[in-house]
C-alpha positions in Angstrom: 145.3 110.4 118.2 143.6 110.4 114.8 141.2 107.7 116.1 140.3 109.8 119.0 139.6 112.8 116.8 137.3 110.7 114.6 135.5 109.5 117.7 135.1 113.0 119.0 133.8 114.3 115.7 131.3 111.4 115.5 130.1 112.1 119.1 129.6 115.8 118.3 127.8 115.0 115.1 125.5 112.7 117.1 124.7 115.2 119.8 121.6 116.7 118.0 120.1 113.1 117.7 120.9 112.3 121.3 118.9 115.4 122.3 116.1 114.7 119.8 115.6 111.1 120.9 115.6 111.7 124.6 112.2 110.9 126.1 110.9 109.3 122.8 109.3 105.9 122.5 110.8 103.3 120.2 109.4 99.9 119.4 112.1 97.5 118.3 111.1 94.3 116.5 113.8 91.6 116.6 113.7 89.0 113.8 114.0 85.4 115.1 117.4 85.2 113.6 118.6 88.0 115.8 118.2 85.9 118.9 120.6 83.3 117.4 123.0 85.8 115.9 126.7 86.1 117.1 125.9 89.8 117.2 123.2 89.5 119.8 125.4 90.6 122.7 126.3 93.8 120.8 122.7 94.5 120.0 121.8 94.1 123.7 124.6 96.5 124.7 123.2 99.0 122.2 119.7 98.6 123.6 121.0 99.2 127.1 122.8 102.3 125.8 119.6 103.7 124.3 117.9 103.2 127.6 120.6 105.1 129.5 120.2 108.0 126.9 116.5 108.3 128.0 114.8 106.5 125.2 111.8 104.4 126.1 112.1 100.9 124.6 109.7 98.1 123.8 111.2 94.9 122.4 109.0 92.6 120.4 110.8 89.4 119.4 110.0 86.7 116.9 110.6 83.0 117.6 109.2 81.3 114.5 112.4 79.6 113.4 113.1 78.4 117.0 109.6 76.9 117.2 110.0 75.1 114.0 113.3 73.5 115.2 111.5 72.2 118.3 108.5 70.7 116.5 108.2 67.1 115.6 105.5 68.0 113.0 105.2 70.6 110.2 103.7 74.0 111.2 101.2 74.5 108.3 100.3 77.8 106.7 97.4 79.1 104.8 97.4 82.1 102.4 96.7 84.3 105.4 99.0 83.0 108.3 100.2 80.0 110.2 97.7 77.4 111.4 98.5 76.8 115.1 97.1 73.7 116.7 97.0 73.4 120.5 100.0 71.0 120.4 102.0 73.5 118.4 100.9 76.3 120.7 102.4 74.4 123.7 105.8 74.4 122.0 105.4 78.1 121.1 104.7 78.9 124.8 107.8 77.0 126.0 110.1 78.5 123.3 108.9 82.0 123.9 109.3 81.7 127.6 112.9 80.5 127.3 113.8 83.2 124.8 112.2 85.9 126.9 114.1 84.7 130.0 117.4 84.6 128.0 116.8 88.1 126.6 116.0 89.6 130.0 119.1 87.9 131.4 121.3 89.5 128.8 119.8 92.9 129.4 120.4 92.5 133.1 124.0 91.8 132.5 124.2 95.3 130.9 127.4 94.8 129.0 128.7 91.2 128.7 132.3 92.3 128.2 132.3 94.8 131.2 130.6 93.0 134.1 132.0 95.5 136.6 130.1 98.3 135.0 126.6 96.8 135.3 123.6 99.1 135.3 120.5 98.4 137.2 118.0 98.5 134.3 114.6 97.0 135.1 113.2 94.7 132.4 109.6 93.5 132.5 107.3 91.3 130.5 103.6 90.5 130.9 100.2 90.1 129.5 100.1 93.5 127.7 98.3 92.1 124.6 94.7 91.2 124.3 94.1 88.9 121.4 91.4 87.3 119.3 91.4 84.4 116.9 91.9 84.9 113.2 89.1 82.3 112.9 88.0 80.5 109.8 89.0 82.1 106.5 88.2 80.6 103.1 87.1 77.5 105.0 90.4 77.1 106.9 90.4 77.1 110.7 93.5 78.8 112.0 92.9 77.5 115.6 95.2 79.3 118.0 96.6 81.8 115.5 95.4 85.3 116.5 95.5 89.0 116.0 96.1 91.8 118.5 92.8 93.0 119.8 94.0 95.6 122.3 97.2 96.8 123.8 97.2 97.7 127.5 98.5 101.2 127.1 98.3 102.3 130.7 100.3 99.3 132.0 102.9 99.7 129.2 103.3 103.4 129.7 103.6 103.0 133.5 106.6 100.6 133.0 108.2 102.8 130.3 107.8 106.0 132.4 109.6 104.1 135.2 112.6 103.5 133.1 111.9 99.8 132.3 112.7 98.1 129.1 109.5 96.1 128.1 109.9 92.7 126.5 106.9 91.4 124.6 106.8 87.9 123.0 104.4 87.3 120.2 101.7 85.7 122.4 98.4 87.3 123.3 95.6 86.4 125.7 91.8 86.6 125.4 89.5 87.7 128.2 88.4 84.1 128.6 92.0 82.9 129.2 92.8 81.5 125.7 96.3 81.9 124.4 97.1 82.9 120.8 100.2 83.0 118.6 100.6 86.4 117.0 102.6 87.3 113.9 105.8 89.2 114.8 105.6 92.2 112.4 101.8 92.5 113.0 102.4 92.6 116.8 105.2 95.2 116.6 103.1 97.4 114.4 100.1 97.2 116.7 102.1 98.0 119.8 103.7 101.0 118.0 100.4 102.3 116.9 98.8 101.9 120.3 101.7 103.7 122.0 101.9 106.3 119.2 105.6 105.5 119.1 108.1 107.8 117.6 109.9 105.0 115.8 109.2 101.4 114.8 112.4 99.6 114.1 112.7 96.2 112.4 116.0 94.3 112.8 115.9 91.8 110.0 118.5 89.6 108.2 119.1 92.2 105.4 120.5 95.7 105.5 117.2 97.2 104.3 114.7 97.2 101.5 116.2 96.6 98.1 115.1 97.7 94.7 115.0 95.4 91.6 118.7 96.1 91.0 119.4 94.7 94.5 120.5 98.1 95.8 119.5 99.1 99.4 117.0 101.9 99.4 117.9 104.7 101.9 114.4 106.0 102.2 111.0 104.8 101.1 108.3 107.5 101.1 105.0 105.5 101.3 103.2 108.4 99.7 105.3 107.7 96.5 105.5 104.0 96.9 104.3 103.2 93.4 107.3 105.1 91.9 109.8 102.5 93.3 109.9 98.8 92.3 111.0 96.8 95.3 112.4 93.3 95.3 109.8 90.8 96.4 109.5 89.3 99.9 108.9 92.2 102.2 105.2 92.9 101.6 104.1 92.0 105.2 106.7 94.2 106.8 105.9 97.1 104.4 102.2 96.8 105.2 102.9 96.8 108.9 104.9 100.0 108.4 102.2 101.5 106.3 99.6 100.8 109.0 101.9 102.2 111.7 102.6 105.4 109.7 98.9 106.0 109.0 98.1 105.6 112.7 100.6 108.3 113.7 104.0 106.5 114.1 106.5 109.0 112.8 109.0 106.7 111.2 109.8 103.1 110.6 113.3 101.6 110.0 114.6 98.4 108.6 118.2 97.5 109.5 120.2 94.3 109.8 120.8 92.5 113.1 124.0 91.1 111.5 125.7 94.5 111.3 127.5 95.5 114.5 126.3 99.0 115.6 123.5 99.2 113.0 121.1 100.4 115.6 123.4 103.3 116.7 124.3 104.2 113.1 120.7 104.3 112.0 119.6 106.5 114.9 122.6 108.8 115.4 123.9 109.6 112.0 122.3 111.7 109.3 122.0 109.0 106.6 121.8 105.9 108.8 122.7 102.5 107.4 119.4 100.9 106.4 116.0 101.9 105.0 113.9 104.6 106.6 110.2 104.3 105.8 108.0 107.3 106.2 104.5 108.5 105.4 106.0 111.7 104.0 109.6 112.4 103.0 111.9 113.4 105.9 113.7 115.7 103.5 111.9 118.9 102.7 112.4 122.2 101.0 110.8 125.1 102.9 111.0 128.8 103.7 113.5 129.6 106.4 112.6 131.0 109.8 114.5 132.4 112.9 115.2 128.9 114.1 117.3 128.3 111.0 119.7 131.1 111.6 122.3 129.0 113.4 122.1 126.2 110.8 122.5 128.6 107.9 125.5 130.2 109.6 127.1 126.8 110.0 126.5 126.0 106.3 128.0 129.3 105.0 130.8 129.8 107.4 133.4 127.5 105.6 132.8 129.2 102.3 133.0 132.6 104.0 136.4 131.7 105.3 137.5 130.5 101.8 136.4 133.9 100.4 133.7 132.2 98.2 130.9 134.1 100.0 130.8 137.5 101.4 130.7 137.3 105.2 127.2 137.7 106.8 126.8 138.7 110.4 124.2 136.9 112.5 122.3 140.2 112.8 122.2 140.6 109.0 121.1 137.1 108.5 118.3 137.5 111.1 117.1 140.6 109.2 117.2 138.7 105.9 115.9 135.3 107.0 112.6 135.7 105.2 114.5 135.8 101.9 116.1 132.3 102.5 114.9 128.9 101.4 116.4 125.8 103.0 116.5 122.0 102.5 116.1 120.2 105.8 117.0 116.6 106.2 116.1 114.8 109.4 116.1 118.0 111.4 119.4 119.3 110.0 119.9 122.0 107.3 121.9 120.7 104.4 121.3 123.4 101.8 120.2 127.0 101.5 119.7 129.9 99.1 118.3 133.4 99.2 116.2 135.5 96.8 116.2 139.3 97.0 113.5 141.2 95.2 114.6 144.4 93.3 111.3 145.2 91.6 110.8 142.6 88.8 114.5 141.7 89.1 115.7 139.2 91.6 119.1 138.3 93.0 120.0 134.7 93.7 122.5 134.6 96.6 124.1 132.4 99.2 123.5 129.1 97.4 125.2 126.6 99.6 125.0 122.8 100.0 126.6 120.7 102.7 129.8 119.0 101.3 128.3 115.5 101.9 125.5 116.3 99.4 127.1 118.4 96.7 127.2 115.5 94.2 123.4 115.2 94.5 120.6 117.2 93.0 120.0 119.4 96.0 121.4 122.5 94.3 119.0 122.0 91.3 116.0 121.4 93.6 116.9 124.6 95.6 117.3 126.7 92.4 113.9 125.4 91.2 112.4 126.5 94.5 114.0 129.9 94.2 112.7 130.3 90.6 109.2 129.2 91.7 109.2 131.8 94.4 110.5 134.5 92.0 107.6 133.8 89.6 105.1 134.2 92.4 106.6 137.6 93.2 106.3 138.6 89.5 110.1 138.7 89.1 110.9 138.5 85.4 114.7 138.2 85.5 117.2 136.7 87.9 120.8 137.6 88.4 123.7 136.2 90.5 127.1 137.4 91.4 129.7 134.6 91.7 133.5 134.2 91.9 133.8 130.4 91.7 130.5 128.9 90.5 130.3 130.5 87.1 129.9 127.2 85.1 127.4 125.7 87.5 125.0 128.6 86.9 125.7 128.7 83.1 124.8 125.0 82.9 121.5 126.0 84.5 120.5 128.6 82.0 122.3 131.7 83.2 124.4 133.9 80.9 127.1 136.4 81.6 126.0 140.0 81.6 127.6 143.4 82.2 127.6 144.9 85.7 125.6 147.8 84.2 122.6 145.4 83.9 122.4 145.0 87.7 119.8 147.0 89.6 121.0 150.5 90.6 120.8 149.6 94.3 123.1 146.6 93.7 125.6 148.5 91.5 126.1 151.0 94.3 127.6 148.3 96.5 129.4 146.2 93.9 132.9 145.2 95.2 135.3 145.7 92.3 138.1 144.2 94.4 136.2 140.8 94.5 135.6 141.2 90.8 132.5 138.9 90.9 131.1 137.7 87.6 127.5 138.8 86.9 125.1 136.3 85.3 121.4 136.7 84.4 118.5 134.4 83.5 115.1 135.4 82.1 112.1 133.8 83.7 109.4 132.8 81.1 
């Protein structure tokens, strides 16, 4: 029964994401290792599940390792990219064809462990990519190694709108009929840019990007990229994400193909399991509006039941919504506070952070935002009434004060039964 309750809670928590992702376009880039992974069947099952939830999916897969295994000669590289001779290209074509067929077959099986519950999900591949040669760079001819020149958006969109999963190998075609090998990450980024995809997801062999201490980074804000020192080895992928974000792709993700359920955890939980890469942080502090009323009520309700906060009705909250500041993380409110102006004296009220984030710095950031707003309103002194957060406020510069120092309007409604402590802080 306990397991069922956990499952029900997870499903309920995922419901905002299920609704948010419906009708969106995701480009999923599979590392060549994913196609040889014991977890591949689970990945395919999750891909099919995303399709049934109304998500439009394009799969770009790599095959570099498999090609190398089939070659009798070395596949040389320059400082720029692989050098692909016509003989090597023949092997690339054969390997990609076999892998594409295998991937389509697995998707068609729907769920390998439940053959009786097969879903009719169309899967298509084709010549969606126009390519051009890299050419001769620094005196080195790259022969049949190319770059994406154009993506056939109308054809791709037609297939996606019809409910198909589109499978794209890293092979492109020129108008004259030449065939080119294309880099996997470059191809995925170009497809995502052309489609203006909502997400570009890389499934690699690591859990995400790591810093120099070998700790997985939950989020990389590309606008603050210089502030984080990353472990080496991911420059091509990061540049591909950077180009995608600059072109309008909302978010990029890096997760591991080796982790069962990584795709679902990254997409349907608040904190995910890998690294999210964005052009701008997906957590922001902002002024509240009417759309935030329900989210604030959900935040404060547990503390109201415990008697920590005075109960606020929905009607009162709607009337006071302009006084609130919130922290929004991936579309969900995780923290809130209010500032009420009493003519050069301001009340800090309803400071609440979601339990999952109380050990972080959200409260401090929220209080900083409240103080910044207060200064703009020419408020010279802040006060707060609290029954259980006395020390938290004292540690942030507040001092206990007498009830008589409260504004007259506030003293009239002071609840002596609650016996709240009054604290104040001068704003310099």
